[in-house]
FIBA-790032 format. One record per residue (C-alpha): x, y, z; residue in three letters. Coordinates in nm, 3 decimals, decimal comma. Layout:
<nodes>
+---------+---------+---------+-------+
!    east !   north !      up ! domar !
+---------+---------+---------+-------+
!       X !       Y !       Z !   Ala !
...
+---------+---------+---------+-------+
</nodes>
This chain:
<nodes>
+---------+---------+---------+-------+
!    east !   north !      up ! domar !
+---------+---------+---------+-------+
!   9,561 !  10,755 !  13,347 !   Unk !
!   9,708 !  10,758 !  13,719 !   Unk !
!   9,423 !  10,635 !  13,818 !   Unk !
!   9,532 !  10,344 !  13,618 !   Unk !
!   9,866 !  10,395 !  13,726 !   Unk !
!   9,816 !  10,367 !  14,126 !   Unk !
!   9,590 !  10,050 !  14,110 !   Unk !
!   9,905 !   9,843 !  13,870 !   Unk !
!  10,114 !   9,973 !  14,124 !   Unk !
!   9,881 !   9,872 !  14,397 !   Unk !
!   9,841 !   9,507 !  14,242 !   Unk !
!  10,241 !   9,460 !  14,266 !   Unk !
!  10,221 !   9,495 !  14,632 !   Unk !
!  10,232 !   9,231 !  14,870 !   Unk !
!  10,217 !   9,259 !  15,259 !   Unk !
!  10,209 !   8,997 !  15,508 !   Unk !
!  10,283 !   8,919 !  15,859 !   Unk !
!  10,384 !   8,559 !  15,986 !   Unk !
!  10,519 !   8,354 !  16,259 !   Unk !
!  10,922 !   8,308 !  16,235 !   Unk !
!  10,889 !   7,971 !  16,366 !   Unk !
!  10,641 !   7,890 !  16,087 !   Unk !
!  10,838 !   8,081 !  15,829 !   Unk !
!  11,135 !   7,884 !  15,941 !   Unk !
!  11,018 !   7,516 !  15,942 !   Unk !
!  10,926 !   7,539 !  15,597 !   Unk !
!  11,215 !   7,710 !  15,457 !   Unk !
!  11,418 !   7,429 !  15,619 !   Unk !
!  11,203 !   7,225 !  15,466 !   Unk !
!  11,231 !   7,379 !  15,116 !   Unk !
!  11,626 !   7,382 !  15,115 !   Unk !
!  11,689 !   7,093 !  14,960 !   Unk !
!  11,499 !   7,132 !  14,637 !   Unk !
!  11,682 !   7,492 !  14,580 !   Unk !
!  11,911 !   7,545 !  14,322 !   Unk !
!  12,258 !   7,627 !  14,447 !   Unk !
!  12,483 !   7,589 !  14,152 !   Unk !
!  12,217 !   7,742 !  13,840 !   Unk !
!  12,297 !   7,903 !  13,520 !   Unk !
!  11,919 !   8,039 !  13,583 !   Unk !
!  11,957 !   8,290 !  13,851 !   Unk !
!  11,531 !   8,252 !  13,911 !   Unk !
!  11,560 !   7,930 !  14,038 !   Unk !
!  11,805 !   8,025 !  14,343 !   Unk !
!  11,464 !   8,205 !  14,457 !   Unk !
!  11,156 !   8,139 !  14,624 !   Unk !
!  10,855 !   8,207 !  14,461 !   Unk !
!  10,600 !   8,340 !  14,764 !   Unk !
!  10,242 !   8,393 !  14,736 !   Unk !
!  10,023 !   8,536 !  14,983 !   Unk !
!   9,600 !   8,460 !  14,970 !   Unk !
!   9,365 !   8,420 !  15,210 !   Unk !
!   9,528 !   8,359 !  15,520 !   Unk !
!   9,828 !   8,175 !  15,433 !   Unk !
!  10,142 !   8,217 !  15,234 !   Unk !
!  10,266 !   7,951 !  14,975 !   Unk !
!  10,628 !   7,914 !  14,869 !   Unk !
!  10,768 !   7,756 !  14,568 !   Unk !
!  11,138 !   7,596 !  14,542 !   Unk !
!  11,234 !   7,451 !  14,170 !   Unk !
!  11,529 !   7,344 !  14,028 !   Unk !
!  11,318 !   7,221 !  13,728 !   Unk !
!  11,364 !   6,856 !  13,771 !   Unk !
!  11,183 !   6,879 !  14,117 !   Unk !
!  10,955 !   7,104 !  14,347 !   Unk !
!  10,832 !   7,164 !  14,660 !   Unk !
!  10,498 !   7,406 !  14,728 !   Unk !
!  10,477 !   7,389 !  15,065 !   Unk !
!  10,308 !   7,686 !  15,295 !   Unk !
!  10,233 !   7,856 !  15,633 !   Unk !
!   9,983 !   8,072 !  15,798 !   Unk !
!  10,017 !   8,416 !  15,732 !   Unk !
!   9,808 !   8,738 !  15,881 !   Unk !
!   9,794 !   8,818 !  15,482 !   Unk !
!   9,749 !   9,237 !  15,464 !   Unk !
!   9,734 !   9,264 !  15,088 !   Unk !
!   9,761 !   8,980 !  14,855 !   Unk !
!  10,010 !   8,966 !  14,601 !   Unk !
!  10,308 !   8,754 !  14,517 !   Unk !
!  10,734 !   8,820 !  14,489 !   Unk !
!  11,050 !   8,606 !  14,455 !   Unk !
!  11,337 !   8,645 !  14,724 !   Unk !
!  11,699 !   8,446 !  14,693 !   Unk !
!  11,641 !   8,128 !  14,881 !   Unk !
!  11,961 !   8,062 !  15,074 !   Unk !
!  12,009 !   8,395 !  15,185 !   Unk !
!  11,627 !   8,445 !  15,305 !   Unk !
!  11,661 !   8,094 !  15,547 !   Unk !
!  12,013 !   8,218 !  15,702 !   Unk !
!  11,866 !   8,530 !  15,743 !   Unk !
!  11,568 !   8,413 !  15,932 !   Unk !
!  11,731 !   8,142 !  16,121 !   Unk !
!  11,903 !   8,473 !  16,317 !   Unk !
!  11,599 !   8,664 !  16,361 !   Unk !
!  11,428 !   8,684 !  16,732 !   Unk !
!  11,120 !   8,452 !  16,791 !   Unk !
!  10,892 !   8,679 !  16,646 !   Unk !
!  10,659 !   8,805 !  16,372 !   Unk !
!  10,795 !   8,897 !  16,083 !   Unk !
!  10,641 !   9,078 !  15,831 !   Unk !
!  10,705 !   9,119 !  15,458 !   Unk !
!  10,620 !   9,328 !  15,176 !   Unk !
!  10,695 !   9,370 !  14,814 !   Unk !
!  10,844 !   9,718 !  14,746 !   Unk !
!  10,930 !   9,856 !  14,381 !   Unk !
!  11,215 !   9,661 !  14,122 !   Unk !
!  11,088 !   9,374 !  14,315 !   Unk !
!  11,303 !   9,475 !  14,590 !   Unk !
!  11,145 !   9,326 !  14,961 !   Unk !
!  11,131 !   9,472 !  15,309 !   Unk !
!  11,168 !   9,235 !  15,599 !   Unk !
!  11,106 !   9,368 !  15,986 !   Unk !
!  11,098 !   9,150 !  16,255 !   Unk !
!  11,139 !   9,342 !  16,621 !   Unk !
!  11,412 !   9,636 !  16,557 !   Unk !
!  11,545 !   9,429 !  16,286 !   Unk !
!  11,493 !   9,608 !  15,900 !   Unk !
!  11,630 !   9,441 !  15,573 !   Unk !
!  11,565 !   9,473 !  15,218 !   Unk !
!  11,645 !   9,223 !  14,978 !   Unk !
!  11,690 !   9,234 !  14,557 !   Unk !
!  11,407 !   9,008 !  14,461 !   Unk !
!  11,331 !   8,920 !  14,082 !   Unk !
!  11,026 !   8,914 !  13,868 !   Unk !
!  10,724 !   8,675 !  13,966 !   Unk !
!  10,674 !   8,630 !  13,589 !   Unk !
!  11,046 !   8,463 !  13,565 !   Unk !
!  10,937 !   8,208 !  13,780 !   Unk !
!  10,879 !   7,851 !  13,599 !   Unk !
!  10,528 !   7,715 !  13,571 !   Unk !
!  10,493 !   7,404 !  13,822 !   Unk !
!  10,286 !   7,101 !  13,722 !   Unk !
!   9,939 !   7,059 !  13,869 !   Unk !
!   9,806 !   6,788 !  14,106 !   Unk !
!   9,591 !   6,525 !  13,872 !   Unk !
!   9,265 !   6,469 !  14,007 !   Unk !
!   9,218 !   6,091 !  13,897 !   Unk !
!   9,447 !   5,800 !  13,975 !   Unk !
!   9,595 !   5,932 !  14,336 !   Unk !
!   9,675 !   5,641 !  14,548 !   Unk !
!   9,726 !   5,683 !  14,925 !   Unk !
!  10,077 !   5,460 !  15,079 !   Unk !
!  10,164 !   5,483 !  15,429 !   Unk !
!  10,410 !   5,752 !  15,523 !   Unk !
!  10,568 !   5,491 !  15,739 !   Unk !
!  10,608 !   5,256 !  15,464 !   Unk !
!  10,758 !   5,459 !  15,205 !   Unk !
!  10,987 !   5,566 !  15,482 !   Unk !
!  11,111 !   5,258 !  15,594 !   Unk !
!  11,161 !   5,170 !  15,203 !   Unk !
!  11,354 !   5,438 !  15,104 !   Unk !
!  11,562 !   5,354 !  15,440 !   Unk !
!  11,645 !   5,070 !  15,264 !   Unk !
!  11,722 !   5,090 !  14,941 !   Unk !
!  11,820 !   5,464 !  14,889 !   Unk !
!  12,184 !   5,377 !  14,944 !   Unk !
!  12,188 !   5,178 !  14,690 !   Unk !
!  12,120 !   5,441 !  14,314 !   Unk !
!  12,396 !   5,468 !  14,111 !   Unk !
!  12,531 !   5,841 !  14,142 !   Unk !
!  12,713 !   5,818 !  13,817 !   Unk !
!  12,536 !   6,017 !  13,554 !   Unk !
!  12,641 !   5,839 !  13,291 !   Unk !
!  12,371 !   5,506 !  13,422 !   Unk !
!  12,079 !   5,697 !  13,371 !   Unk !
!  11,865 !   5,500 !  13,440 !   Unk !
!  12,021 !   5,360 !  13,780 !   Unk !
!  12,026 !   5,726 !  13,917 !   Unk !
!  11,662 !   5,637 !  14,065 !   Unk !
!  11,474 !   5,375 !  14,261 !   Unk !
!  11,223 !   5,140 !  14,125 !   Unk !
!  10,876 !   5,105 !  14,310 !   Unk !
!  10,671 !   4,851 !  14,235 !   Unk !
!  10,309 !   4,885 !  14,346 !   Unk !
!  10,048 !   4,583 !  14,298 !   Unk !
!   9,690 !   4,578 !  14,500 !   Unk !
!   9,819 !   4,425 !  14,831 !   Unk !
!  10,185 !   4,491 !  14,805 !   Unk !
!  10,483 !   4,731 !  14,729 !   Unk !
!  10,819 !   4,686 !  14,671 !   Unk !
!  11,149 !   4,937 !  14,644 !   Unk !
!  11,514 !   4,831 !  14,405 !   Unk !
!  11,790 !   4,975 !  14,404 !   Unk !
!  12,114 !   4,914 !  14,222 !   Unk !
!  12,444 !   5,078 !  14,135 !   Unk !
!  12,537 !   4,736 !  13,918 !   Unk !
!  12,772 !   4,655 !  14,220 !   Unk !
!  12,515 !   4,567 !  14,513 !   Unk !
!  12,164 !   4,570 !  14,486 !   Unk !
!  11,867 !   4,645 !  14,734 !   Unk !
!  11,530 !   4,532 !  14,755 !   Unk !
!  11,283 !   4,539 !  14,990 !   Unk !
!  10,916 !   4,396 !  14,947 !   Unk !
!  10,580 !   4,453 !  15,207 !   Unk !
!  10,280 !   4,228 !  15,118 !   Unk !
!   9,938 !   4,260 !  15,341 !   Unk !
!   9,884 !   4,653 !  15,196 !   Unk !
!   9,582 !   4,736 !  14,993 !   Unk !
!   9,645 !   4,987 !  14,716 !   Unk !
!   9,297 !   5,148 !  14,598 !   Unk !
!   9,347 !   5,200 !  14,232 !   Unk !
!   9,633 !   5,002 !  14,183 !   Unk !
!   9,537 !   4,681 !  13,910 !   Unk !
!   9,819 !   4,444 !  13,798 !   Unk !
!  10,127 !   4,597 !  13,843 !   Unk !
!  10,221 !   4,970 !  13,854 !   Unk !
!  10,591 !   5,062 !  13,787 !   Unk !
!  10,785 !   5,396 !  13,871 !   Unk !
!  11,143 !   5,503 !  13,844 !   Unk !
!  11,170 !   5,786 !  14,145 !   Unk !
!  11,515 !   5,993 !  14,093 !   Unk !
!  11,771 !   5,991 !  14,370 !   Unk !
!  11,702 !   6,357 !  14,458 !   Unk !
!  11,347 !   6,289 !  14,503 !   Unk !
!  11,377 !   5,975 !  14,709 !   Unk !
!  11,627 !   6,246 !  14,938 !   Unk !
!  11,357 !   6,448 !  14,924 !   Unk !
!  11,082 !   6,267 !  15,032 !   Unk !
!  11,320 !   6,073 !  15,347 !   Unk !
!  11,294 !   6,465 !  15,519 !   Unk !
!  10,944 !   6,486 !  15,443 !   Unk !
!  10,856 !   6,173 !  15,559 !   Unk !
!  11,011 !   6,272 !  15,874 !   Unk !
!  10,695 !   6,410 !  16,002 !   Unk !
!  10,375 !   6,321 !  16,139 !   Unk !
!  10,161 !   6,235 !  15,841 !   Unk !
!  10,005 !   5,891 !  15,834 !   Unk !
!   9,919 !   5,886 !  15,468 !   Unk !
!  10,083 !   6,035 !  15,127 !   Unk !
!   9,907 !   6,067 !  14,804 !   Unk !
!  10,058 !   5,956 !  14,474 !   Unk !
!   9,976 !   6,016 !  14,160 !   Unk !
!  10,171 !   6,037 !  13,827 !   Unk !
!  10,104 !   6,212 !  13,436 !   Unk !
!  10,282 !   6,125 !  13,136 !   Unk !
!  10,587 !   6,304 !  13,267 !   Unk !
!  10,569 !   6,444 !  13,658 !   Unk !
!  10,575 !   6,224 !  14,026 !   Unk !
!  10,300 !   6,368 !  14,239 !   Unk !
!  10,387 !   6,307 !  14,627 !   Unk !
!  10,133 !   6,485 !  14,850 !   Unk !
!  10,278 !   6,505 !  15,207 !   Unk !
!  10,035 !   6,703 !  15,457 !   Unk !
!  10,029 !   7,019 !  15,302 !   Unk !
!  10,344 !   6,959 !  15,146 !   Unk !
!  10,322 !   6,877 !  14,754 !   Unk !
!  10,675 !   6,733 !  14,566 !   Unk !
!  10,715 !   6,665 !  14,207 !   Unk !
!  10,963 !   6,534 !  14,007 !   Unk !
!  11,047 !   6,460 !  13,697 !   Unk !
!  11,028 !   6,155 !  13,564 !   Unk !
!  11,301 !   5,920 !  13,500 !   Unk !
!  11,255 !   5,743 !  13,151 !   Unk !
!  11,382 !   5,415 !  13,022 !   Unk !
!  11,434 !   5,045 !  13,126 !   Unk !
!  11,509 !   4,967 !  13,464 !   Unk !
!  11,782 !   4,632 !  13,484 !   Unk !
!  11,632 !   4,290 !  13,525 !   Unk !
!  11,662 !   4,290 !  13,888 !   Unk !
!  11,531 !   3,961 !  13,939 !   Unk !
!  11,818 !   3,775 !  13,766 !   Unk !
!  12,041 !   3,929 !  13,954 !   Unk !
!  11,871 !   3,762 !  14,273 !   Unk !
!  12,099 !   3,484 !  14,410 !   Unk !
!  11,874 !   3,130 !  14,374 !   Unk !
!  12,152 !   2,864 !  14,468 !   Unk !
!  12,318 !   2,973 !  14,770 !   Unk !
!  12,537 !   2,701 !  15,006 !   Unk !
!  12,637 !   2,877 !  15,286 !   Unk !
!  12,413 !   3,092 !  15,544 !   Unk !
!  12,582 !   3,209 !  15,856 !   Unk !
!  12,369 !   3,376 !  16,136 !   Unk !
!  12,545 !   3,723 !  16,236 !   Unk !
!  12,468 !   3,953 !  16,480 !   Unk !
!  12,502 !   4,264 !  16,335 !   Unk !
!  12,630 !   4,540 !  16,555 !   Unk !
!  12,928 !   4,294 !  16,584 !   Unk !
!  12,908 !   4,221 !  16,244 !   Unk !
!  12,927 !   4,593 !  16,192 !   Unk !
!  13,199 !   4,661 !  16,447 !   Unk !
!  13,477 !   4,397 !  16,286 !   Unk !
!  13,413 !   4,557 !  15,983 !   Unk !
!  13,419 !   4,967 !  16,063 !   Unk !
!  13,763 !   4,834 !  16,257 !   Unk !
!  13,912 !   4,614 !  15,955 !   Unk !
!  13,802 !   4,863 !  15,757 !   Unk !
!  14,056 !   5,117 !  15,852 !   Unk !
!  14,348 !   4,946 !  15,674 !   Unk !
!  14,167 !   4,867 !  15,345 !   Unk !
!  14,291 !   4,989 !  15,042 !   Unk !
!  14,118 !   5,370 !  14,993 !   Unk !
!  14,054 !   5,334 !  14,628 !   Unk !
!  13,850 !   4,963 !  14,684 !   Unk !
!  13,773 !   4,912 !  15,022 !   Unk !
!  13,840 !   4,555 !  14,974 !   Unk !
!  13,775 !   4,353 !  15,291 !   Unk !
!  13,816 !   3,961 !  15,275 !   Unk !
!  13,577 !   3,732 !  15,486 !   Unk !
!  13,725 !   3,366 !  15,554 !   Unk !
!  13,479 !   3,146 !  15,641 !   Unk !
!  13,613 !   2,849 !  15,845 !   Unk !
!  13,498 !   2,564 !  16,114 !   Unk !
!  13,342 !   2,789 !  16,391 !   Unk !
!  13,466 !   3,106 !  16,247 !   Unk !
!  13,448 !   3,407 !  16,021 !   Unk !
!  13,755 !   3,612 !  15,964 !   Unk !
!  13,718 !   3,960 !  15,812 !   Unk !
!  14,069 !   4,112 !  15,761 !   Unk !
!  14,199 !   4,402 !  15,512 !   Unk !
!  14,544 !   4,524 !  15,403 !   Unk !
!  14,747 !   4,790 !  15,239 !   Unk !
!  15,095 !   4,898 !  15,158 !   Unk !
!  15,032 !   5,238 !  15,246 !   Unk !
!  14,922 !   5,149 !  15,621 !   Unk !
!  14,936 !   4,791 !  15,766 !   Unk !
!  14,680 !   4,490 !  15,828 !   Unk !
!  14,394 !   4,428 !  16,062 !   Unk !
!  14,213 !   4,094 !  16,119 !   Unk !
!  13,921 !   4,020 !  16,354 !   Unk !
!  13,712 !   3,743 !  16,430 !   Unk !
!  13,399 !   3,638 !  16,491 !   Unk !
!  13,257 !   3,341 !  16,658 !   Unk !
!  13,019 !   3,140 !  16,398 !   Unk !
!  12,815 !   2,859 !  16,396 !   Unk !
!  12,961 !   2,704 !  16,039 !   Unk !
!  13,091 !   2,358 !  15,996 !   Unk !
!  13,145 !   2,364 !  15,606 !   Unk !
!  13,452 !   2,359 !  15,361 !   Unk !
!  13,712 !   2,681 !  15,410 !   Unk !
!  13,579 !   2,955 !  15,165 !   Unk !
!  13,720 !   3,315 !  15,091 !   Unk !
!  13,508 !   3,569 !  14,948 !   Unk !
!  13,620 !   3,968 !  14,904 !   Unk !
!  13,373 !   4,293 !  14,931 !   Unk !
!  13,347 !   4,636 !  14,999 !   Unk !
!  13,345 !   4,741 !  15,301 !   Unk !
!  13,152 !   5,059 !  15,246 !   Unk !
!  12,879 !   4,855 !  15,053 !   Unk !
!  12,856 !   4,580 !  15,378 !   Unk !
!  12,795 !   4,868 !  15,643 !   Unk !
!  12,555 !   5,077 !  15,409 !   Unk !
!  12,325 !   4,748 !  15,452 !   Unk !
!  12,407 !   4,730 !  15,841 !   Unk !
!  12,341 !   5,096 !  15,911 !   Unk !
!  12,060 !   5,034 !  15,746 !   Unk !
!  11,881 !   4,714 !  15,944 !   Unk !
!  11,954 !   4,920 !  16,269 !   Unk !
!  12,181 !   4,682 !  16,413 !   Unk !
!  11,942 !   4,388 !  16,418 !   Unk !
!  12,083 !   4,008 !  16,325 !   Unk !
!  12,189 !   3,916 !  16,014 !   Unk !
!  12,228 !   3,641 !  15,768 !   Unk !
!  12,511 !   3,623 !  15,563 !   Unk !
!  12,440 !   3,411 !  15,227 !   Unk !
!  12,717 !   3,265 !  15,029 !   Unk !
!  12,766 !   3,001 !  14,733 !   Unk !
!  13,101 !   3,047 !  14,640 !   Unk !
!  13,374 !   3,365 !  14,583 !   Unk !
!  13,284 !   3,443 !  14,272 !   Unk !
!  12,926 !   3,435 !  14,318 !   Unk !
!  12,721 !   3,752 !  14,467 !   Unk !
!  12,685 !   3,742 !  14,811 !   Unk !
!  12,366 !   3,836 !  15,015 !   Unk !
!  12,263 !   4,030 !  15,362 !   Unk !
!  11,905 !   3,990 !  15,495 !   Unk !
!  11,801 !   4,052 !  15,844 !   Unk !
!  11,718 !   3,730 !  16,028 !   Unk !
!  11,427 !   3,763 !  16,148 !   Unk !
!  11,124 !   3,790 !  15,943 !   Unk !
!  11,014 !   4,156 !  15,956 !   Unk !
!  10,695 !   4,316 !  15,782 !   Unk !
!  10,910 !   4,333 !  15,516 !   Unk !
!  11,092 !   4,098 !  15,298 !   Unk !
!  11,416 !   4,280 !  15,298 !   Unk !
!  11,772 !   4,124 !  15,051 !   Unk !
!  12,056 !   4,306 !  14,937 !   Unk !
!  12,262 !   4,194 !  14,713 !   Unk !
!  12,650 !   4,237 !  14,668 !   Unk !
!  12,898 !   4,132 !  14,374 !   Unk !
!  13,234 !   4,020 !  14,502 !   Unk !
!  13,562 !   4,175 !  14,480 !   Unk !
!  13,905 !   3,966 !  14,345 !   Unk !
!  14,113 !   3,988 !  14,656 !   Unk !
+---------+---------+---------+-------+
</nodes>
């Protein structure tokens, strides 16, 4: 009996040494996934698994999970869970040296680094939820730079209201030779398409709704030097393998709105503008917009575009931009923040503002024929 007890005790221990730099890099990468306000305590913890010559870290909030790893000297293989925020905040403050992590009795974990010695209260590994496994078939490779650019051009237009469930994500459409991403919150729509890419294994049209939180996580994961990501999905889960990291996300179900119907057809006025100049003028005028509606008024006259806003609390402001326009005068209202989001996403390049009349949606797009066909449609406001 004592032999069995000793064997069981040995099986539950884990001891590794890892560099602070490598550990902190992976802890930082997973911070966005860890649940802050959770009713399930285990979701506030990391799952650490040590085997071979590496330490695997997993964080999940049940909708989204990120599994990553770093090299480690594994003295005893094993697994444990550690409070995620506390560990991240503590490791950040440690000197740049080797850190030894050891599992103790009752799920406590010892962390030693130089002259610092800390014990943290973990939880049973068995409480940690099981995670979906990356599919072996149907894996599609997507250039990381392309996906990152598309997320940056559409992510901000995703609805944040929980009630509009199918709008809480972006629609990614893969075809054998193109990729499109669309996002809308019902007031504006961002649509970006890139042709000339080859997607092996895609036949016809493959539509996927990617939740906002997964888009945000992908955006930060794709900042590294990874060239291609591997994308796959099963009935309920989306998988994105970014280098050594694997992001999994619950799929959004439901019907994404028919966005083709919203794209403006009969534009009668097209005005070329410098993005930087337009952005600066809107930013100044928007200081005096109504705080709730954020509405600014754009008035087109011969040779100029006037941008103005006023509110009874703060006053009024008007800016004017010289433009090549010779048509009839026209005024239209837009949410200033929506316009600023587009200018930020295009990196202040030259843009075209395309309008039909004061009641129809306006369209913004970069003037240059980029590799990306990018359109941003904004519904007008009454002013």
